[in-house]
C-alpha positions as a Python dict, from the first residue, in 0.01 Angstrom:
ca = {
    (1, 'M'): (0, 0, 0),
    (2, 'K'): (360, 121, 17),
    (3, 'S'): (507, 378, -222),
    (4, 'I'): (875, 321, -296),
    (5, 'K'): (1096, 627, -257),
    (6, 'M'): (1342, 707, -533),
    (7, 'L'): (1714, 632, -499),
    (8, 'S'): (1933, 900, -339),
    (9, 'A'): (2247, 702, -245),
    (10, 'S'): (2524, 591, -481),
    (11, 'K'): (2691, 379, -212),
    (12, 'T'): (2547, 211, 93),
    (13, 'D'): (2627, -46, 362),
    (14, 'I'): (2378, -321, 442),
    (15, 'F'): (2389, -556, 741),
    (16, 'V'): (2232, -877, 612),
    (17, 'P'): (1986, -1058, 843),
    (18, 'P'): (2047, -1411, 973),
    (19, 'S'): (1980, -1716, 760),
    (20, 'K'): (1619, -1829, 762),
    (21, 'A'): (1706, -2190, 672),
    (22, 'H'): (1979, -2220, 936),
    (23, 'T'): (1760, -2069, 1209),
    (24, 'L'): (1468, -2302, 1138),
    (25, 'R'): (1690, -2610, 1139),
    (26, 'A'): (1870, -2498, 1455),
    (27, 'L'): (1535, -2466, 1634),
    (28, 'I'): (1428, -2814, 1525),
    (29, 'L'): (1759, -2982, 1604),
    (30, 'A'): (1799, -2813, 1942),
    (31, 'S'): (1454, -2939, 2041),
    (32, 'L'): (1572, -3297, 1978),
    (33, 'C'): (1877, -3269, 2206),
    (34, 'D'): (1886, -3391, 2562),
    (35, 'G'): (2003, -3065, 2715),
    (36, 'T'): (2019, -2691, 2658),
    (37, 'S'): (2122, -2516, 2337),
    (38, 'V'): (2165, -2142, 2281),
    (39, 'I'): (2107, -1999, 1933),
    (40, 'T'): (2270, -1657, 1886),
    (41, 'N'): (2177, -1415, 1606),
    (42, 'P'): (1862, -1605, 1502),
    (43, 'L'): (1622, -1475, 1242),
    (44, 'M'): (1294, -1404, 1417),
    (45, 'G'): (1051, -1388, 1127),
    (46, 'E'): (696, -1518, 1124),
    (47, 'D'): (805, -1870, 1027),
    (48, 'Q'): (1039, -1893, 1325),
    (49, 'K'): (777, -1755, 1564),
    (50, 'H'): (520, -2008, 1447),
    (51, 'L'): (771, -2291, 1475),
    (52, 'I'): (867, -2184, 1829),
    (53, 'S'): (499, -2175, 1924),
    (54, 'C'): (455, -2527, 1788),
    (55, 'L'): (762, -2653, 1974),
    (56, 'K'): (625, -2507, 2298),
    (57, 'N'): (296, -2684, 2233),
    (58, 'L'): (495, -3006, 2191),
    (59, 'G'): (633, -2950, 2540),
    (60, 'V'): (971, -2798, 2452),
    (61, 'E'): (1088, -2518, 2682),
    (62, 'V'): (1192, -2220, 2469),
    (63, 'S'): (1293, -1871, 2587),
    (64, 'V'): (1362, -1576, 2356),
    (65, 'S'): (1573, -1271, 2442),
    (66, 'D'): (1702, -982, 2233),
    (67, 'N'): (1947, -1179, 2021),
    (68, 'T'): (1930, -1537, 2148),
    (69, 'V'): (1693, -1830, 2169),
    (70, 'T'): (1750, -2082, 2448),
    (71, 'I'): (1602, -2429, 2398),
    (72, 'H'): (1583, -2706, 2654),
    (73, 'G'): (1557, -3013, 2432),
    (74, 'T'): (1345, -3316, 2516),
    (75, 'G'): (1575, -3584, 2375),
    (76, 'G'): (1332, -3671, 2097),
    (77, 'V'): (1026, -3752, 2311),
    (78, 'F'): (755, -3486, 2324),
    (79, 'N'): (490, -3444, 2593),
    (80, 'P'): (247, -3200, 2430),
    (81, 'A'): (108, -2908, 2625),
    (82, 'S'): (-151, -2858, 2351),
    (83, 'A'): (-284, -3081, 2074),
    (84, 'E'): (-282, -2804, 1813),
    (85, 'L'): (34, -2722, 1619),
    (86, 'N'): (-45, -2411, 1413),
    (87, 'C'): (227, -2356, 1152),
    (88, 'G'): (88, -2027, 1022),
    (89, 'E'): (208, -1999, 662),
    (90, 'S'): (535, -2187, 714),
    (91, 'G'): (578, -2480, 478),
    (92, 'V'): (906, -2565, 650),
    (93, 'A'): (734, -2589, 989),
    (94, 'M'): (458, -2808, 845),
    (95, 'N'): (697, -3044, 667),
    (96, 'F'): (946, -3072, 954),
    (97, 'L'): (681, -3114, 1223),
    (98, 'C'): (515, -3389, 1018),
    (99, 'A'): (822, -3599, 1086),
    (100, 'L'): (858, -3501, 1454),
    (101, 'S'): (494, -3532, 1559),
    (102, 'P'): (494, -3915, 1566),
    (103, 'F'): (735, -3886, 1861),
    (104, 'A'): (469, -3708, 2071),
    (105, 'S'): (326, -3904, 2364),
    (106, 'S'): (-33, -3799, 2282),
    (107, 'P'): (-221, -3715, 1958),
    (108, 'V'): (-160, -3379, 1790),
    (109, 'Y'): (-289, -3215, 1478),
    (110, 'L'): (-104, -2987, 1238),
    (111, 'T'): (-280, -2692, 1083),
    (112, 'G'): (-207, -2341, 956),
    (113, 'K'): (-339, -2042, 768),
    (114, 'E'): (-546, -2076, 453),
    (115, 'G'): (-252, -2048, 214),
    (116, 'L'): (-60, -2326, 387),
    (117, 'L'): (-363, -2556, 379),
    (118, 'K'): (-349, -2538, -3),
    (119, 'R'): (9, -2666, -18),
    (120, 'P'): (27, -3045, -69),
    (121, 'V'): (192, -3271, 189),
    (122, 'G'): (98, -3608, 40),
    (123, 'E'): (455, -3702, -44),
    (124, 'I'): (598, -3649, 305),
    (125, 'V'): (296, -3820, 465),
    (126, 'Q'): (342, -4125, 242),
    (127, 'G'): (712, -4128, 320),
    (128, 'L'): (645, -4125, 693),
    (129, 'R'): (373, -4390, 672),
    (130, 'Q'): (622, -4628, 509),
    (131, 'L'): (834, -4595, 825),
    (132, 'G'): (542, -4664, 1059),
    (133, 'A'): (401, -4318, 1133),
    (134, 'D'): (26, -4295, 1204),
    (135, 'I'): (-86, -3984, 1012),
    (136, 'S'): (-426, -3909, 857),
    (137, 'Y'): (-591, -3619, 678),
    (138, 'K'): (-862, -3429, 863),
    (139, 'D'): (-1034, -3294, 551),
    (140, 'T'): (-880, -3330, 205),
    (141, 'E'): (-652, -3610, 89),
    (142, 'S'): (-288, -3496, 50),
    (143, 'F'): (-347, -3159, 221),
    (144, 'P'): (-333, -3038, 581),
    (145, 'P'): (-473, -3026, 846),
    (146, 'L'): (-326, -3355, 968),
    (147, 'D'): (-401, -3584, 1260),
    (148, 'V'): (-92, -3753, 1406),
    (149, 'K'): (-103, -4029, 1666),
    (150, 'P'): (187, -4152, 1883),
    (151, 'S'): (378, -4410, 1679),
    (152, 'R'): (742, -4302, 1654),
    (153, 'L'): (927, -4437, 1348),
    (154, 'R'): (1019, -4804, 1326),
    (155, 'G'): (1278, -4752, 1049),
    (156, 'G'): (1336, -4941, 725),
    (157, 'Q'): (1311, -4816, 370),
    (158, 'T'): (1091, -4535, 237),
    (159, 'K'): (1053, -4385, -109),
    (160, 'M'): (950, -4031, -207),
    (161, 'Q'): (953, -3795, -504),
    (162, 'G'): (1179, -3493, -475),
    (163, 'R'): (1070, -3279, -768),
    (164, 'Y'): (859, -3040, -559),
    (165, 'T'): (1093, -2972, -265),
    (166, 'S'): (1385, -3117, -72),
    (167, 'Q'): (1210, -3029, 255),
    (168, 'Y'): (1051, -3374, 266),
    (169, 'F'): (1394, -3534, 268),
    (170, 'S'): (1534, -3287, 520),
    (171, 'S'): (1254, -3350, 769),
    (172, 'L'): (1264, -3727, 727),
    (173, 'T'): (1645, -3740, 753),
    (174, 'I'): (1642, -3542, 1079),
    (175, 'A'): (1372, -3762, 1234),
    (176, 'S'): (1524, -4088, 1108),
    (177, 'A'): (1813, -4061, 1353),
    (178, 'L'): (1552, -4126, 1625),
    (179, 'A'): (1398, -4430, 1453),
    (180, 'Q'): (1407, -4776, 1612),
    (181, 'Q'): (1604, -4918, 1317),
    (182, 'D'): (1827, -4779, 1042),
    (183, 'V'): (1649, -4582, 770),
    (184, 'E'): (1708, -4582, 397),
    (185, 'I'): (1543, -4299, 202),
    (186, 'I'): (1510, -4337, -175),
    (187, 'C'): (1445, -4041, -405),
    (188, 'T'): (1255, -4187, -699),
    (189, 'D'): (1317, -3891, -931),
    (190, 'E'): (1541, -3582, -931),
    (191, 'M'): (1553, -3393, -602),
    (192, 'S'): (1492, -3019, -640),
    (193, 'E'): (1646, -2755, -413),
    (194, 'K'): (1944, -2975, -326),
    (195, 'P'): (2139, -2697, -147),
    (196, 'Y'): (1875, -2685, 126),
    (197, 'Y'): (1931, -3056, 189),
    (198, 'D'): (2302, -2978, 213),
    (199, 'I'): (2225, -2723, 487),
    (200, 'T'): (2027, -2990, 672),
    (201, 'L'): (2315, -3239, 662),
    (202, 'E'): (2564, -2971, 769),
    (203, 'M'): (2345, -2864, 1063),
    (204, 'M'): (2281, -3225, 1170),
    (205, 'K'): (2656, -3288, 1178),
    (206, 'I'): (2710, -2979, 1393),
    (207, 'F'): (2453, -3121, 1637),
    (208, 'G'): (2634, -3457, 1642),
    (209, 'V'): (2436, -3673, 1396),
    (210, 'T'): (2547, -3793, 1052),
    (211, 'A'): (2366, -3918, 744),
    (212, 'Q'): (2510, -4065, 426),
    (213, 'N'): (2403, -3902, 101),
    (214, 'F'): (2456, -4095, -223),
    (215, 'E'): (2408, -3833, -496),
    (216, 'Y'): (2065, -3729, -357),
    (217, 'K'): (1921, -4059, -476),
    (218, 'R'): (1975, -4272, -166),
    (219, 'M'): (2024, -4156, 193),
    (220, 'L'): (2121, -4379, 488),
    (221, 'I'): (2066, -4280, 850),
    (222, 'S'): (2185, -4506, 1132),
    (223, 'S'): (1960, -4549, 1433),
    (224, 'G'): (2078, -4496, 1788),
    (225, 'Q'): (2233, -4155, 1722),
    (226, 'K'): (2174, -3870, 1963),
    (227, 'Y'): (2163, -3497, 1901),
    (228, 'T'): (2409, -3306, 2120),
    (229, 'P'): (2316, -2964, 2266),
    (230, 'L'): (2544, -2674, 2179),
    (231, 'D'): (2576, -2298, 2135),
    (232, 'I'): (2553, -2183, 1774),
    (233, 'T'): (2565, -1847, 1592),
    (234, 'I'): (2357, -1811, 1276),
    (235, 'E'): (2527, -1683, 961),
    (236, 'G'): (2388, -1421, 721),
    (237, 'D'): (2119, -1511, 467),
    (238, 'Y'): (2212, -1503, 98),
    (239, 'S'): (1844, -1513, -2),
    (240, 'S'): (1782, -1189, 188),
    (241, 'A'): (2108, -1044, 57),
    (242, 'S'): (1991, -1106, -301),
    (243, 'Y'): (1762, -800, -294),
    (244, 'F'): (2063, -578, -235),
    (245, 'F'): (2258, -749, -513),
    (246, 'E'): (1950, -668, -719),
    (247, 'A'): (1961, -303, -611),
    (248, 'A'): (2324, -274, -717),
    (249, 'A'): (2247, -438, -1052),
    (250, 'V'): (1928, -250, -1140),
    (251, 'C'): (2041, 90, -1011),
    (252, 'G'): (2407, 69, -1115),
    (253, 'I'): (2534, 153, -765),
    (254, 'E'): (2776, 10, -507),
    (255, 'V'): (2642, -194, -215),
    (256, 'R'): (2856, -335, 67),
    (257, 'L'): (2705, -639, 237),
    (258, 'H'): (2811, -733, 592),
    (259, 'N'): (2762, -1055, 795),
    (260, 'M'): (2824, -1291, 503),
    (261, 'N'): (2992, -1631, 534),
    (262, 'E'): (3216, -1678, 231),
    (263, 'D'): (3230, -2056, 294),
    (264, 'S'): (2854, -2101, 332),
    (265, 'V'): (2683, -2405, 179),
    (266, 'Q'): (2372, -2196, 113),
    (267, 'G'): (2262, -2254, -244),
    (268, 'D'): (2163, -1891, -283),
    (269, 'K'): (2530, -1795, -258),
    (270, 'K'): (2512, -1850, -634),
    (271, 'I'): (2367, -1499, -653),
    (272, 'I'): (2732, -1393, -669),
    (273, 'D'): (2788, -1596, -987),
    (274, 'Y'): (2457, -1490, -1141),
    (275, 'M'): (2531, -1122, -1088),
    (276, 'K'): (2879, -1154, -1235),
    (277, 'V'): (2733, -1317, -1546),
    (278, 'M'): (2482, -1033, -1576),
    (279, 'G'): (2756, -769, -1572),
    (280, 'C'): (2813, -677, -1206),
    (281, 'T'): (3140, -696, -1018),
    (282, 'V'): (3158, -866, -677),
    (283, 'E'): (3456, -846, -443),
    (284, 'K'): (3500, -1032, -113),
    (285, 'K'): (3712, -912, 176),
    (286, 'D'): (3694, -975, 551),
    (287, 'G'): (3336, -1097, 547),
    (288, 'V'): (3213, -804, 338),
    (289, 'L'): (3084, -843, -17),
    (290, 'T'): (3100, -533, -235),
    (291, 'V'): (2865, -542, -533),
    (292, 'K'): (2889, -285, -814),
    (293, 'G'): (2629, -264, -1088),
    (294, 'G'): (2716, -244, -1457),
    (295, 'E'): (2542, -266, -1792),
    (296, 'L'): (2316, -567, -1750),
    (297, 'I'): (2317, -854, -1997),
    (298, 'P'): (2071, -1148, -2016),
    (299, 'L'): (2120, -1457, -1804),
    (300, 'T'): (2066, -1825, -1875),
    (301, 'A'): (2092, -2038, -1562),
    (302, 'D'): (1956, -2357, -1408),
    (303, 'C'): (1771, -2232, -1097),
    (304, 'N'): (1635, -2567, -977),
    (305, 'G'): (1854, -2549, -667),
    (306, 'T'): (1800, -2175, -606),
    (307, 'P'): (1422, -2123, -624),
    (308, 'D'): (1414, -1827, -386),
    (309, 'L'): (1636, -1629, -623),
    (310, 'V'): (1399, -1659, -919),
    (311, 'P'): (1185, -1349, -850),
    (312, 'T'): (1503, -1148, -786),
    (313, 'L'): (1671, -1265, -1107),
    (314, 'A'): (1353, -1219, -1311),
    (315, 'V'): (1328, -853, -1208),
    (316, 'C'): (1698, -799, -1286),
    (317, 'A'): (1640, -963, -1626),
    (318, 'A'): (1370, -707, -1703),
    (319, 'F'): (1646, -446, -1724),
    (320, 'A'): (1880, -662, -1938),
    (321, 'P'): (1799, -621, -2311),
    (322, 'G'): (1716, -957, -2465),
    (323, 'K'): (1593, -1294, -2345),
    (324, 'S'): (1690, -1437, -2007),
    (325, 'L'): (1605, -1798, -1929),
    (326, 'L'): (1570, -1923, -1571),
    (327, 'Q'): (1561, -2298, -1615),
    (328, 'N'): (1385, -2580, -1426),
    (329, 'V'): (1164, -2360, -1209),
    (330, 'A'): (815, -2500, -1273),
    (331, 'H'): (793, -2620, -908),
    (332, 'L'): (774, -2257, -796),
    (333, 'K'): (399, -2272, -842),
    (334, 'F'): (390, -2463, -512),
    (335, 'K'): (551, -2192, -296),
    (336, 'E'): (379, -1928, -79),
    (337, 'C'): (196, -1839, -398),
    (338, 'D'): (226, -1952, -759),
    (339, 'R'): (546, -1755, -805),
    (340, 'I'): (564, -1823, -1178),
    (341, 'T'): (224, -1666, -1240),
    (342, 'A'): (300, -1385, -995),
    (343, 'V'): (630, -1291, -1160),
    (344, 'C'): (487, -1307, -1512),
    (345, 'T'): (179, -1105, -1421),
    (346, 'E'): (361, -830, -1233),
    (347, 'L'): (639, -796, -1492),
    (348, 'G'): (367, -774, -1754),
    (349, 'K'): (213, -482, -1566),
    (350, 'M'): (557, -318, -1581),
    (351, 'G'): (574, -357, -1960),
    (352, 'I'): (795, -667, -1970),
    (353, 'K'): (698, -996, -2132),
    (354, 'A'): (763, -1301, -1916),
    (355, 'C'): (623, -1651, -1956),
    (356, 'L'): (678, -2015, -1871),
    (357, 'E'): (834, -2207, -2160),
    (358, 'G'): (818, -2573, -2061),
    (359, 'K'): (987, -2581, -1721),
    (360, 'D'): (1177, -2255, -1782),
    (361, 'L'): (1086, -1895, -1704),
    (362, 'A'): (1164, -1666, -1996),
    (363, 'V'): (1198, -1291, -1940),
    (364, 'Y'): (1229, -1059, -2238),
    (365, 'G'): (1417, -763, -2097),
    (366, 'D'): (1379, -410, -2232),
    (367, 'K'): (1520, -130, -2020),
    (368, 'K'): (1353, 134, -2236),
    (369, 'S'): (1005, -14, -2196),
    (370, 'V'): (1000, -105, -1827),
    (371, 'H'): (790, 129, -1614),
    (372, 'A'): (649, 157, -1263),
    (373, 'S'): (328, -15, -1162),
    (374, 'D'): (110, -98, -863),
    (375, 'I'): (250, -437, -764),
    (376, 'H'): (35, -709, -610),
    (377, 'S'): (248, -904, -362),
    (378, 'Y'): (21, -1212, -341),
    (379, 'N'): (104, -1205, 31),
    (380, 'D'): (446, -1343, -71),
    (381, 'H'): (752, -1190, 94),
    (382, 'R'): (983, -1263, -199),
    (383, 'I'): (752, -1104, -455),
    (384, 'A'): (718, -791, -241),
    (385, 'M'): (1093, -749, -182),
    (386, 'S'): (1212, -826, -533),
    (387, 'F'): (959, -590, -695),
    (388, 'A'): (1033, -309, -449),
    (389, 'V'): (1383, -262, -592),
    (390, 'P'): (1281, -119, -934),
    (391, 'G'): (1094, 153, -747),
    (392, 'L'): (1431, 304, -662),
    (393, 'I'): (1465, 420, -1024),
    (394, 'L'): (1106, 396, -1156),
    (395, 'K'): (893, 673, -1008),
    (396, 'G'): (557, 557, -876),
    (397, 'Q'): (621, 190, -794),
    (398, 'T'): (394, 66, -513),
    (399, 'I'): (374, -262, -321),
    (400, 'D'): (50, -381, -163),
    (401, 'N'): (52, -567, 171),
    (402, 'P'): (412, -462, 252),
    (403, 'G'): (389, -636, 590),
    (404, 'C'): (421, -979, 426),
    (405, 'V'): (802, -936, 433),
    (406, 'A'): (786, -1029, 802),
    (407, 'K'): (790, -1395, 698),
    (408, 'S'): (1166, -1387, 632),
    (409, 'F'): (1291, -1028, 677),
    (410, 'P'): (1092, -842, 945),
    (411, 'N'): (1288, -515, 921),
    (412, 'F'): (1328, -517, 543),
    (413, 'W'): (1167, -176, 487),
    (414, 'E'): (1386, -18, 753),
    (415, 'V'): (1701, -161, 594),
    (416, 'F'): (1576, -80, 243),
    (417, 'S'): (1530, 286, 339),
    (418, 'A'): (1911, 324, 335),
    (419, 'F'): (1887, 363, -43),
    (420, 'S'): (1661, 667, -27),
    (421, 'S'): (1740, 838, 304),
}
């Protein structure tokens, strides 16, 4: 249990950690190159550490120093050093390794911690099977652990649903460049979290491979392409930065954010627009974003493409008098925890009504009624970080299992202490 210290600073500078999404994709793509890549300024959270462990078990040589990761890629053919690929609690690792494991020269199986084993993978498995992958379930249909036999991908057409996550399409698109024939991926519904697919395409291009994207409905990947090793520096993470936007908004203070790429394709860069709508001012200059809080007003926004911002925005909305509506977010029940239930329950404990209305999360803000509470984090990093912020102005706010932030922001509490030191 962690007690949040009250705010003592009216201005503060925050150095934002590296992008989680970019780091994970860089690790995957570098492993597929025929040669050595150096990743500078990587995020080294739990997800990255589990992915690196899995890559080593696949036979990839990886070395980690203070601020770099060096990867000697295998050219898309893996000779496993161990049959077990333990993804911990990383859904990204599970989904991406599903598509890479068929390129192993011997059988492997994918597993993880209890929470990950409850997250469905049926859609990505079906998508891979249509391209020739030999994957089976060890226990429960549509859920890990998974057995994967050497099969590679023959290519052709595959169809998947995208309403739960774009990760399926990212992983399949990356692997399809190694297929024996061209691959056509069809999204049979509306792809959620599109900006993360954009990051995948951008990162693939940097590593020398292209894919055609026709309005997220049809994707074409030519066979015979090769990933090219390179040196890459990871940009700052707008998802992690969102908690400091939140601090500025909720506390009415000024926060200067460093290490931000103003031209980033990260979907969570929309936090800038959301905060402006809610009454904050945001100025950009020389890679620094300065956020100043103001009188908060309710927000209505489609958050289908920015799911990681929903807990942050919901907590901000608690301090904005009136109804805020975060639209098209029902798929958040399939994240590290059921984030819809978590947000509604914990805001309720703080005196704020929040509920799912169809596919939309409604928050009925009331600054006069909101109060501190003992927050249950559900072992979810984004719940813990977003609900820590109100503790800066609400005396007595506590967060259980504070260590869960290590998944995406290992030194969050150290950085967060700048507001109360």
